[in-house]
C-alpha positions in Angstrom: 12.3 -19.7 16.4 8.8 -18.8 15.4 7.1 -15.4 15.4 4.4 -14.3 18.0 1.5 -12.3 16.7 -0.2 -10.0 19.2 -3.6 -8.7 19.2 -3.8 -4.9 19.8 -5.4 -5.4 23.2 -2.7 -8.0 24.1 0.1 -5.6 23.2 -1.6 -2.8 25.2 -1.9 -5.1 28.3 1.7 -6.3 28.0 3.0 -2.7 27.7 0.9 -1.7 30.7 2.6 -4.5 32.7 6.0 -3.4 31.7 5.4 0.2 32.8 3.6 -0.8 36.0 5.3 0.2 39.3 3.0 -1.9 41.4 3.2 -5.2 39.5 5.6 -7.9 40.7 9.0 -7.8 38.9 8.6 -11.3 37.6 5.3 -10.4 35.9 6.8 -7.3 34.3 9.8 -9.3 33.1 7.6 -12.0 31.4 5.6 -9.3 29.7 8.7 -7.7 28.3 9.9 -11.1 27.1 6.7 -11.6 25.0 7.0 -8.1 23.6 10.6 -8.7 22.5 9.6 -11.9 20.8 6.8 -10.2 19.0 9.2 -7.5 17.8 11.5 -10.2 16.3 14.3 -10.0 18.9 16.7 -13.0 18.9 17.0 -15.3 21.8 20.6 -14.0 22.4 19.5 -10.4 22.7 16.6 -11.3 24.9 18.8 -13.4 27.2 21.3 -10.5 27.4 18.6 -7.9 28.2 16.7 -9.9 30.7 19.7 -11.8 32.2 18.1 -15.2 31.7 18.8 -18.5 30.0 17.3 -20.1 26.9 15.0 -22.4 28.9 13.3 -19.4 30.5 12.6 -17.9 27.1 11.3 -21.1 25.6 9.1 -21.9 28.6 7.2 -18.6 28.8 6.9 -18.4 25.0 5.2 -21.8 24.9 2.9 -20.9 27.8 1.9 -17.7 26.1 1.2 -19.5 22.8 -1.0 -22.1 24.7 -3.0 -19.8 27.0 -2.1 -16.2 25.8 -2.1 -13.7 28.6 -3.4 -16.1 31.2 -0.4 -18.3 30.6 2.0 -15.7 31.9 1.0 -16.0 35.5 3.2 -18.2 37.7 1.7 -21.6 38.4 3.4 -21.7 41.9 2.4 -18.6 43.8 4.1 -19.8 47.0 2.8 -20.6 50.4 0.8 -18.2 52.4 2.8 -15.8 54.6 2.9 -17.2 58.1 2.3 -14.6 60.8 3.8 -15.0 64.3 0.7 -14.7 66.4 0.7 -14.8 70.2 -0.7 -18.3 70.1 1.9 -19.6 67.7 4.7 -17.9 69.6 3.5 -19.6 72.8 3.5 -23.0 71.1 7.1 -22.4 69.8 8.4 -21.3 73.2 6.7 -24.2 75.0 8.2 -26.7 72.6 11.6 -25.0 72.9 11.6 -25.7 76.7 11.1 -29.4 76.1 14.0 -31.7 75.3 14.4 -32.9 71.7 13.4 -36.4 71.0 16.5 -37.4 69.2 18.7 -37.4 72.3 20.4 -34.1 71.6 20.6 -31.5 74.4 19.0 -28.5 72.8 17.1 -27.3 69.7 18.4 -25.4 66.7 16.1 -23.3 64.6 16.1 -25.8 61.7 15.6 -28.8 63.9 12.6 -27.3 65.7 11.2 -26.0 62.4 11.3 -29.6 61.0 9.6 -30.9 64.2 6.8 -28.2 64.1 6.6 -28.0 60.3 7.3 -24.3 60.3 9.9 -22.0 58.7 13.1 -21.8 60.6 12.9 -18.0 60.2 9.7 -17.9 62.2 11.4 -20.0 64.9 14.3 -17.5 65.0 11.9 -14.6 65.2 10.1 -16.1 68.2 13.4 -16.9 70.0 14.7 -13.4 69.4 11.5 -11.8 70.8 11.7 -14.0 73.9 15.5 -13.6 74.3 16.0 -17.4 74.0 19.4 -18.8 72.9 19.2 -22.6 73.3 22.7 -23.0 71.9 24.2 -21.2 74.9 24.2 -21.9 78.6 25.7 -20.6 81.8 27.1 -22.3 84.9 26.3 -21.2 88.4 27.2 -22.1 91.9 24.8 -21.5 94.8 26.2 -20.5 98.1 25.6 -23.0 101.0 26.7 -20.5 103.6 24.1 -20.4 106.4 25.3 -16.9 107.2 25.1 -15.7 103.6 22.9 -12.6 104.0 24.8 -11.1 106.9 28.2 -11.6 105.2 26.8 -10.4 101.8 25.3 -7.3 103.5 28.6 -6.5 105.1 30.5 -6.6 101.8 27.8 -4.8 99.9 27.7 -2.1 102.5 31.4 -1.4 102.0 30.7 -0.8 98.3 27.6 1.3 98.4 28.2 3.1 101.8 32.0 3.0 102.4 33.2 4.3 105.8 34.4 7.8 105.7 38.2 8.5 105.6 38.8 4.7 105.2 40.3 2.7 102.3 38.4 -0.3 100.9 40.4 -2.9 99.0 39.2 -6.1 97.3 42.0 -8.7 97.6 42.6 -12.1 96.0 45.2 -14.1 94.3 45.2 -15.5 90.7 47.0 -18.8 91.2 49.0 -21.1 88.8 49.3 -18.7 85.9 51.3 -20.6 83.3 54.3 -19.1 81.5 53.4 -20.6 78.1 55.9 -20.1 75.2 54.7 -20.9 71.7 56.9 -23.2 69.8 55.7 -21.8 66.5 55.8 -18.1 65.6 52.5 -16.1 66.1 51.1 -15.1 62.7 49.7 -11.5 63.1 46.3 -10.6 62.0 45.9 -9.2 58.5 42.9 -8.1 56.3 40.6 -11.1 56.1 42.7 -13.3 58.5 42.7 -13.6 62.3 45.8 -13.8 64.4 46.9 -17.4 64.5 48.8 -19.3 67.2 50.6 -22.6 66.8 49.1 -25.6 68.6 52.2 -26.6 70.5 53.7 -24.7 73.4 56.3 -25.1 76.1 55.6 -24.6 79.8 58.3 -22.6 81.7 56.5 -22.8 85.0 53.8 -21.0 87.0 53.4 -18.1 89.4 50.6 -16.5 91.4 49.5 -12.9 91.2 48.2 -11.1 94.3 46.0 -8.1 93.6 44.3 -5.4 95.7 41.7 -3.3 93.9 41.0 0.1 95.5 37.2 0.4 95.3 37.4 4.3 95.4 39.9 4.8 92.5 39.9 1.5 90.7 43.7 1.3 90.9 45.3 -2.0 91.5 48.3 -2.9 93.7 49.9 -6.1 92.4 52.6 -8.5 93.4 53.8 -11.8 91.8 55.0 -14.7 93.9 56.1 -18.3 93.3 53.6 -19.8 95.8 50.4 -18.6 97.4 50.9 -19.4 101.1 49.8 -17.7 104.3 53.2 -16.1 104.6 52.9 -14.6 101.2 49.5 -13.3 101.9 50.7 -11.6 105.1 53.6 -10.1 103.2 51.2 -8.7 100.7 49.0 -7.3 103.4 52.1 -5.6 104.8 52.8 -4.0 101.4 49.2 -2.9 101.3 49.4 -1.2 104.7 52.6 0.4 103.8 51.0 2.0 100.7 48.5 3.9 102.9 49.0 6.8 105.2 49.9 5.9 108.7 46.9 5.3 110.9 44.4 5.1 108.1 41.6 2.6 108.5 41.7 -0.1 105.9 38.9 -2.6 105.0 39.8 -5.7 102.9 37.3 -7.9 101.1 38.6 -11.4 100.7 37.3 -14.9 100.1 37.4 -17.9 102.4 40.7 -19.5 101.4 42.4 -21.1 104.3 45.5 -19.1 103.8 43.4 -16.0 104.5 42.3 -17.3 108.0 45.5 -18.9 109.4 47.0 -18.2 112.8 49.7 -16.2 111.0 47.2 -13.9 109.5 45.4 -13.4 112.9 48.7 -12.6 114.5 49.4 -10.0 111.9 45.9 -8.4 112.4 46.6 -8.1 116.1 49.5 -5.8 115.3 47.4 -3.6 113.0 44.1 -2.7 114.7 43.1 -0.4 111.8 43.1 -3.3 109.4 39.8 -5.2 109.0 39.1 -8.3 107.0 35.6 -8.9 105.5 35.0 -12.4 104.1 32.6 -13.1 101.3 30.1 -16.0 101.8 31.2 -19.4 100.5 31.0 -19.8 96.8 30.3 -16.1 96.3 33.4 -14.8 94.5 31.1 -12.6 92.4 30.9 -10.4 95.5 34.6 -9.6 95.2 35.2 -6.8 92.7 38.8 -7.8 92.1 37.4 -10.9 90.3 36.1 -8.6 87.5 39.6 -7.2 87.2 41.1 -10.7 87.0 38.9 -11.5 84.1 40.2 -8.4 82.3 43.9 -9.2 82.8 43.1 -12.8 81.7 41.7 -11.5 78.4 44.2 -8.7 77.9 47.5 -10.4 78.8 47.4 -14.0 79.9 45.1 -15.9 77.4 47.1 -15.0 74.3 50.4 -14.0 75.8 53.8 -15.5 74.9 56.1 -15.8 77.8 59.8 -16.8 77.5 60.1 -17.5 81.3 58.4 -17.1 84.6 60.4 -13.8 85.0 59.1 -12.6 81.6 55.5 -13.5 82.7 55.9 -11.5 85.9 57.4 -8.5 84.1 54.5 -8.4 81.6 51.8 -8.7 84.3 53.3 -5.9 86.4 53.8 -3.7 83.3 50.1 -4.1 82.5 49.2 -3.1 86.0 51.3 0.1 85.8 49.7 1.1 82.5 46.2 0.1 83.8 46.5 2.4 86.8 47.2 5.5 84.7 43.5 5.4 83.5 41.9 3.2 86.1 38.2 3.9 87.0 36.2 2.6 90.0 33.7 -0.2 89.4 30.1 1.1 89.6 28.9 -2.0 91.5 25.2 -2.3 92.6 23.1 -5.1 94.0 19.6 -5.4 92.4 18.4 -8.9 93.5 15.5 -7.7 95.6 14.3 -11.3 96.2 17.0 -11.6 98.9 16.1 -8.3 100.6 19.7 -7.8 101.8 20.0 -4.6 103.9 23.4 -3.0 103.4 25.5 -2.2 106.5 28.9 -0.9 107.2 29.6 -3.2 110.2 33.2 -4.3 110.8 34.1 -8.0 110.9 37.6 -8.6 112.0 39.6 -11.8 111.6 36.7 -14.3 111.3 
């Protein structure tokens, strides 16, 4: 394979490069290669020691023979390191806010990198610093209630300044919960594999879940029904009243469902002067704390549950509530949107 003869000063320089702690690893590796060739090492032993292939050995041997030490420097030093300056970051963020020209709805790091002729890593860094996630979006619904601030202040006041010696409940119903039975067996999770559900299922029917969340304790009173009607709502209110000491003042936060404002409900309220309904503004379910709990039972029980019948669904929902109440905690709710300047109150709004 040919022998390489080294001048004393060349050997000294190559040995210095091999010993150097500040030199690039590639430079040290090439210096060691030439020293091994000069010492008569075979290609096989060199490839084993340096973990390289025969082409690597031949290429750098030829470059050394042509240009000696100068031939051992890489001919492709790479591009200059790009620094994310404030000006460049501003350009990236401004471009991100513009729609892509290819008709797609949002940018990816690589798509924007190609557009701006930058590295996708620099795009990702700018997005991360600005908290931008173009691949994600949120839906919202703005309330069109002309009396929004007064109603919102009333509900918020019950949370942050509840009346003394009174109970405050957030009430709502989760409707049309399906009792879905999987036709194929559920494959449990195992190391390296997620839990898997079959694609096909059978519908056994639906039911609704009434829930009243006690804002002081976080505990939930629940009841399942076949239909969510005004009569069922009144029956649930009766259960709620029965669960409290006689004569105790009770405040209930509810949404604007017609079943909550019917003549039957008004008649019931007339018989219980200590029971007060507080309605959230329209399209403002986020003001009702029980909605947070509904999202929890959806994740924990309903979304991945297997239910053999409507009765089985009801049994599992109520069992979850019983266990949840053993370690329930109140929701630490606060309102921080100062732009609306809502002043909290504890006023009582009955039956409207």
